C-alpha positions as CSV (number, residue, x, y, z in Angstrom):
1,M,-4.9,4.4,18.6
2,S,-2.9,1.3,19.3
3,S,-1.1,0.7,22.7
4,D,1.5,-1.7,21.2
5,R,4.7,-1.3,23.0
6,R,7.8,-1.3,21.0
7,T,9.4,-4.1,22.7
8,S,12.3,-5.2,20.5
9,T,14.8,-8.0,21.0
10,P,17.8,-8.1,18.8
11,L,17.1,-10.8,16.1
12,R,19.6,-13.7,15.4
13,T,21.2,-13.0,12.1
14,F,23.0,-15.6,9.9
15,R,24.9,-15.7,6.8
16,L,24.0,-18.4,4.3
17,P,26.6,-20.7,2.7
18,S,26.6,-20.6,-1.1
19,D,26.1,-24.3,-1.3
20,V,24.4,-26.3,1.5
21,T,25.9,-29.7,2.4
22,R,25.4,-32.1,5.2
23,D,28.4,-30.4,6.8
24,H,26.1,-27.4,7.5
25,R,23.7,-29.4,9.9
26,P,24.8,-27.3,12.9
27,L,23.8,-24.1,11.1
28,G,20.4,-25.7,10.2
29,E,20.1,-26.6,14.0
30,E,20.8,-22.9,14.8
31,L,18.1,-21.8,12.5
32,V,15.5,-24.2,13.8
33,A,16.3,-23.0,17.4
34,A,15.9,-19.4,16.5
35,W,12.5,-20.0,15.0
36,Q,11.5,-22.0,18.1
37,S,12.5,-19.3,20.5
38,D,11.9,-16.2,18.5
39,G,9.7,-17.0,15.5
40,I,11.9,-15.2,13.2
41,F,15.5,-14.7,12.3
42,Q,17.4,-12.5,9.9
43,I,19.6,-13.4,6.8
44,T,22.5,-11.1,5.8
45,A,22.1,-9.9,2.2
46,T,24.9,-9.8,-0.2
47,D,25.6,-6.8,-2.3
48,P,23.9,-8.1,-5.3
49,Q,20.8,-9.1,-3.3
50,R,20.8,-5.6,-1.7
51,A,20.9,-4.1,-5.1
52,A,17.9,-6.2,-6.3
53,T,15.9,-5.3,-3.3
54,A,16.6,-1.6,-3.8
55,R,15.5,-1.9,-7.4
56,A,12.2,-3.6,-6.4
57,L,11.4,-1.1,-3.7
58,A,12.2,1.8,-6.1
59,A,9.8,0.2,-8.7
60,S,7.1,-0.1,-6.0
61,R,7.3,3.5,-5.0
62,A,7.1,4.7,-8.6
63,F,4.1,2.6,-9.2
64,C,2.3,3.7,-6.1
65,T,2.6,7.4,-7.0
66,R,0.3,6.8,-10.1
67,P,-3.3,7.7,-10.0
68,L,-5.6,5.2,-8.3
69,R,-7.7,4.9,-11.5
70,E,-4.6,3.8,-13.4
71,K,-3.5,1.4,-10.7
72,A,-6.8,-0.2,-10.6
73,T,-6.6,-1.2,-14.2
74,H,-3.8,-3.7,-13.4
75,V,-6.2,-6.5,-12.3
76,S,-6.6,-9.9,-13.9
77,D,-9.7,-12.1,-14.1
78,L,-7.6,-15.2,-14.6
79,T,-4.9,-14.9,-11.7
80,Y,-4.8,-13.2,-8.4
81,S,-1.8,-11.2,-9.5
82,G,-2.5,-7.5,-9.6
83,Y,-3.5,-4.4,-7.6
84,V,-5.3,-4.4,-4.4
85,A,-6.4,-0.9,-3.0
86,S,-5.9,0.2,0.5
87,G,-9.0,-1.0,2.5
88,E,-9.9,-3.7,0.0
89,E,-8.4,-6.5,2.0
90,E,-9.7,-7.3,5.5
91,T,-8.3,-9.3,8.5
92,A,-10.9,-10.7,10.9
93,G,-13.5,-8.4,9.5
94,E,-11.5,-5.2,9.7
95,R,-10.1,-3.2,6.8
96,D,-6.4,-3.1,6.4
97,G,-4.5,0.1,5.4
98,S,-2.1,-1.8,3.0
99,E,-1.9,-1.0,-0.6
100,I,-0.8,-4.1,-2.6
101,F,0.4,-5.5,-5.8
102,T,0.4,-9.3,-5.8
103,V,2.8,-11.0,-8.0
104,C,1.9,-14.7,-8.8
105,P,3.5,-16.9,-11.5
106,D,3.4,-15.2,-14.8
107,I,1.9,-17.7,-17.2
108,P,1.3,-16.8,-20.8
109,A,-2.2,-16.9,-22.0
110,D,-1.5,-19.6,-24.6
111,D,0.0,-22.0,-22.0
112,P,-1.9,-25.3,-21.9
113,R,-2.5,-24.9,-18.1
114,V,-4.3,-21.5,-18.9
115,I,-6.3,-22.9,-21.8
116,E,-7.5,-25.8,-19.6
117,R,-8.7,-23.2,-17.1
118,R,-6.6,-24.2,-14.1
119,P,-7.5,-21.8,-11.3
120,C,-5.2,-19.0,-10.7
121,H,-3.1,-19.5,-13.8
122,G,-2.6,-16.7,-16.3
123,P,-0.5,-13.7,-17.3
124,A,0.4,-11.1,-14.7
125,P,-1.2,-7.7,-15.2
126,W,2.3,-5.9,-15.1
127,P,2.1,-2.0,-14.9
128,S,5.3,-1.9,-17.1
129,A,8.1,-4.0,-18.5
130,A,10.5,-2.2,-16.0
131,Y,8.4,-3.2,-13.1
132,A,8.1,-6.8,-14.1
133,R,12.0,-7.0,-14.6
134,A,12.5,-5.5,-11.1
135,M,10.1,-7.8,-9.3
136,K,11.3,-10.9,-11.3
137,D,14.8,-10.2,-10.4
138,Y,14.0,-9.8,-6.8
139,M,12.0,-13.0,-6.7
140,A,14.9,-14.8,-8.3
141,V,17.1,-13.7,-5.4
142,A,14.5,-14.6,-2.8
143,G,14.0,-17.9,-4.5
144,D,17.6,-18.8,-4.1
145,I,17.6,-17.9,-0.5
146,G,14.5,-20.0,0.1
147,H,16.1,-23.0,-1.6
148,R,19.1,-22.9,0.5
149,L,17.0,-22.3,3.8
150,L,14.9,-25.3,3.2
151,R,17.8,-27.6,2.8
152,L,19.2,-26.1,6.1
153,V,16.0,-26.5,7.8
154,A,15.7,-30.0,6.9
155,L,19.1,-30.9,8.2
156,G,18.3,-28.9,11.3
157,L,15.3,-31.0,12.0
158,G,17.4,-33.9,11.9
159,L,16.2,-35.3,8.5
160,D,18.5,-37.5,6.6
161,D,17.2,-36.1,3.3
162,P,18.2,-32.4,3.0
163,D,15.9,-32.2,0.0
164,R,12.7,-33.2,1.9
165,F,11.2,-29.8,1.4
166,T,13.0,-28.7,-1.8
167,R,11.4,-31.5,-3.8
168,L,8.0,-30.0,-3.1
169,T,9.2,-26.5,-4.1
170,A,10.6,-27.6,-7.4
171,D,8.7,-25.5,-9.9
172,G,7.2,-23.9,-6.9
173,W,4.2,-21.5,-6.9
174,H,6.4,-18.8,-5.5
175,H,4.7,-15.5,-5.2
176,M,5.0,-12.1,-3.7
177,R,3.0,-9.3,-2.0
178,V,4.5,-5.9,-2.7
179,L,3.2,-3.6,0.0
180,R,2.8,0.1,0.7
181,F,1.5,1.3,3.9
182,P,0.2,5.0,4.2
183,P,1.0,7.2,7.2
184,A,-1.0,6.8,10.3
185,D,-3.8,9.2,10.9
186,A,-5.8,10.4,13.9
187,T,-8.1,7.5,13.8
188,S,-6.1,4.5,12.8
189,E,-2.7,2.9,13.1
190,R,-3.9,-0.4,11.5
191,G,-1.6,-1.5,8.5
192,I,-2.5,-5.3,8.6
193,G,-4.3,-7.2,11.4
194,A,-2.8,-10.1,13.2
195,H,-2.5,-13.3,11.2
196,T,-0.3,-16.1,10.0
197,D,0.7,-16.7,6.3
198,Y,-0.8,-19.8,4.7
199,G,2.3,-21.0,2.9
200,L,5.6,-22.8,3.7
201,L,8.3,-20.2,4.0
202,V,8.2,-16.2,4.2
203,I,11.1,-14.1,3.2
204,A,10.6,-10.4,3.7
205,A,12.6,-7.2,3.1
206,Q,11.4,-3.9,4.6
207,D,12.6,-0.2,4.3
208,E,13.9,2.0,7.1
209,V,10.5,3.1,8.4
210,G,9.4,0.0,10.4
211,G,6.1,-1.3,11.5
212,L,6.2,-5.1,11.5
213,Y,5.5,-6.9,14.8
214,I,5.8,-10.6,15.2
215,R,4.5,-13.0,18.1
216,P,7.1,-15.3,19.3
217,P,6.1,-18.9,20.3
218,V,4.4,-18.8,23.8
219,P,4.4,-22.0,25.9
220,G,1.1,-23.5,26.0
221,E,-0.6,-21.2,23.5
222,Q,-2.7,-22.8,20.8
223,R,-2.0,-21.7,17.3
224,G,-4.8,-22.0,14.8
225,R,-4.6,-24.4,12.0
226,N,-5.6,-22.2,9.0
227,W,-5.8,-25.2,6.6
228,L,-8.8,-26.6,8.6
229,P,-12.4,-25.1,8.0
230,G,-13.4,-22.9,10.9
231,E,-10.0,-22.5,12.3
232,S,-7.9,-19.3,11.8
233,M,-5.3,-17.1,13.5
234,A,-6.8,-13.9,11.9
235,G,-7.2,-11.5,14.7
236,R,-6.2,-13.7,17.5
237,Y,-4.0,-12.3,20.2
238,E,-3.8,-9.0,18.4
239,H,-4.0,-7.0,21.7
240,D,-2.3,-9.6,23.9
241,E,1.3,-9.4,24.7
242,P,3.9,-10.7,23.8
243,W,4.7,-8.9,20.5
244,T,8.2,-8.1,19.2
245,F,8.7,-5.0,17.0
246,V,11.0,-6.0,14.2
247,T,13.4,-3.1,14.0
248,P,14.4,-2.3,10.5
249,V,18.1,-3.2,9.8
250,P,19.7,-2.4,6.5
251,G,20.8,-5.2,4.3
252,V,18.8,-8.2,5.9
253,F,15.9,-10.4,5.0
254,T,13.6,-11.4,7.8
255,V,12.4,-15.0,7.6
256,F,9.7,-16.9,9.3
257,P,7.5,-20.2,9.0
258,G,4.1,-20.3,7.4
259,D,1.2,-22.6,8.1
260,I,2.4,-25.5,5.8
261,M,5.6,-25.7,7.8
262,Q,3.7,-25.9,11.0
263,F,1.5,-28.7,9.4
264,M,4.5,-30.6,8.0
265,T,6.3,-30.4,11.3
266,D,3.4,-31.2,13.6
267,G,4.0,-27.9,15.3
268,A,7.7,-28.3,15.9
269,L,7.9,-25.2,13.8
270,L,4.9,-22.9,14.5
271,S,3.6,-20.4,11.9
272,T,4.6,-17.0,13.1
273,P,1.7,-14.5,13.7
274,H,2.5,-11.0,12.6
275,K,0.8,-7.6,12.2
276,V,1.7,-4.3,10.9
277,R,1.1,-0.9,12.6
278,L,1.3,2.4,10.5
279,A,4.0,4.8,11.2
280,D,4.3,8.5,10.9
281,R,5.2,8.2,7.2
282,E,4.6,5.9,4.4
283,R,6.3,2.4,4.4
284,Y,7.2,-0.1,1.8
285,T,7.9,-3.7,2.1
286,L,8.4,-7.0,0.0
287,A,6.9,-10.2,1.3
288,Y,8.0,-13.2,-0.8
289,F,6.5,-16.6,-0.2
290,H,8.6,-19.7,-1.1
291,E,6.1,-22.3,-1.8
292,P,5.3,-25.9,-3.0
293,A,4.4,-26.6,-6.6
294,F,0.7,-25.9,-7.5
295,N,-0.1,-29.6,-7.8
296,A,2.3,-30.7,-5.0
297,V,0.9,-32.7,-2.0
298,A,2.4,-31.8,1.4
299,R,2.2,-34.5,4.3
300,P,3.5,-34.5,7.8
301,L,7.1,-35.5,8.0
302,A,6.3,-38.2,10.7
303,R,3.5,-39.7,8.6
304,P,4.4,-39.5,5.0
305,D,2.0,-42.4,4.2
306,G,-0.9,-41.2,6.3
307,D,-4.2,-39.8,5.4
308,E,-3.4,-36.2,6.3
309,Y,-2.3,-33.9,3.4
310,L,-2.5,-30.5,1.9
311,H,-2.9,-30.2,-1.9
312,Y,-1.2,-26.9,-2.5
313,G,-3.2,-25.6,-5.3
314,T,-6.4,-26.3,-3.4
315,H,-4.9,-24.6,-0.4
316,F,-3.7,-21.5,-2.2
317,T,-6.9,-21.1,-4.0
318,S,-9.1,-21.4,-1.0
319,M,-7.0,-18.9,0.9
320,F,-7.3,-16.4,-1.9
321,R,-10.9,-17.1,-2.5
322,R,-11.5,-16.4,1.3
323,C,-9.6,-13.1,1.0
324,Y,-11.3,-11.9,-2.2
325,P,-14.8,-13.5,-2.4
326,D,-15.9,-10.6,-4.7
327,R,-12.9,-10.1,-6.9
328,V,-13.3,-10.6,-10.5
329,T,-11.0,-13.6,-10.6
330,T,-13.2,-15.3,-8.0
331,R,-16.2,-14.6,-10.0
332,R,-14.7,-15.9,-13.3
333,M,-13.4,-19.0,-11.5
334,D,-17.1,-19.8,-10.4
335,A,-18.4,-19.0,-14.0
336,D,-15.8,-21.1,-15.8
337,G,-15.9,-24.3,-13.5
338,G,-12.4,-23.8,-12.4
339,L,-13.1,-25.5,-9.1
340,K,-14.0,-28.7,-10.9
341,V,-10.5,-28.5,-12.8
342,L,-9.0,-28.1,-9.4
343,D,-10.8,-31.1,-8.0
344,R,-9.4,-33.3,-10.9
345,L,-5.8,-31.9,-10.4
346,R,-6.0,-32.7,-6.8
347,E,-7.2,-36.3,-7.4
348,E,-4.5,-36.8,-10.0
349,A,-1.8,-35.6,-7.6
350,L,-3.1,-37.9,-4.8
351,H,-2.9,-41.0,-6.9
352,A,0.4,-40.2,-8.7
353,P,3.2,-42.7,-8.1
354,P,5.7,-41.6,-5.5
């Protein structure tokens, strides 16, 4: 069983302005400082945001009560949207306990991007219309928060252009992991092993049970650059202190940076390692990822004309292929030549006029 100590530091909690202007630079600086010291902060939810969160969590609970054979039918061979059974996903070679429904952009089958076999593009295999409405409503709420946060972070980093990040996320490849964690048993408390998230910005809502731990920035500690071959944070420091238990607080969203934020800021904002330990009862959470557009190119802020870049579609596809090498989506992508289409998209994006 785990020896994690529940060391919990009260997280800084902020209220977002309804419209971010340059006058909010001091707030942006506070957000950046909180990430640099704690790796995470919280945003106070409004009543409509809390209602949308409650509906999404309720829809997740209802879906997870269905028989496994029924849930397992909601898988797509075109997109990585859909059901992932407990134990199907691994972190650093160990099976995770999480049960997941992944929600990626829901693109109709007759859309030209699907017809030309763009990797990861296609309809989401929704369990029901009600489930789809609940998740799309929640993602709209989280997307609005993400847009305002990125403007504040740009100001907080001292950038003259508050839309330096949001230009990348226009028509963003925003997606979500809807997670259920079973109760711990006598042999395992592992929910998800230690890792960082591959994207730009993570916005999460959890129920009252709790189980999330984050690793704050540690002076002198090297953080893996997941976007490079052979480098990964998966499993690193999993049993080494410090880890902070994120105490569930009603009516807040927890927010932390992903790998692309670390890449773009040259490590001024580090991607936050996190893990989940199972509790004595089941737990539900919503992890939303506010992302660049599929064909966007991210570059370091300090070297916008340099040779370093991340093509988001390539990055997203490679991360999911790494997680699911045997999934039907990966197999069809190989059979259909989807990676050649992706190569073409990347070249077009790199040579597009600014």
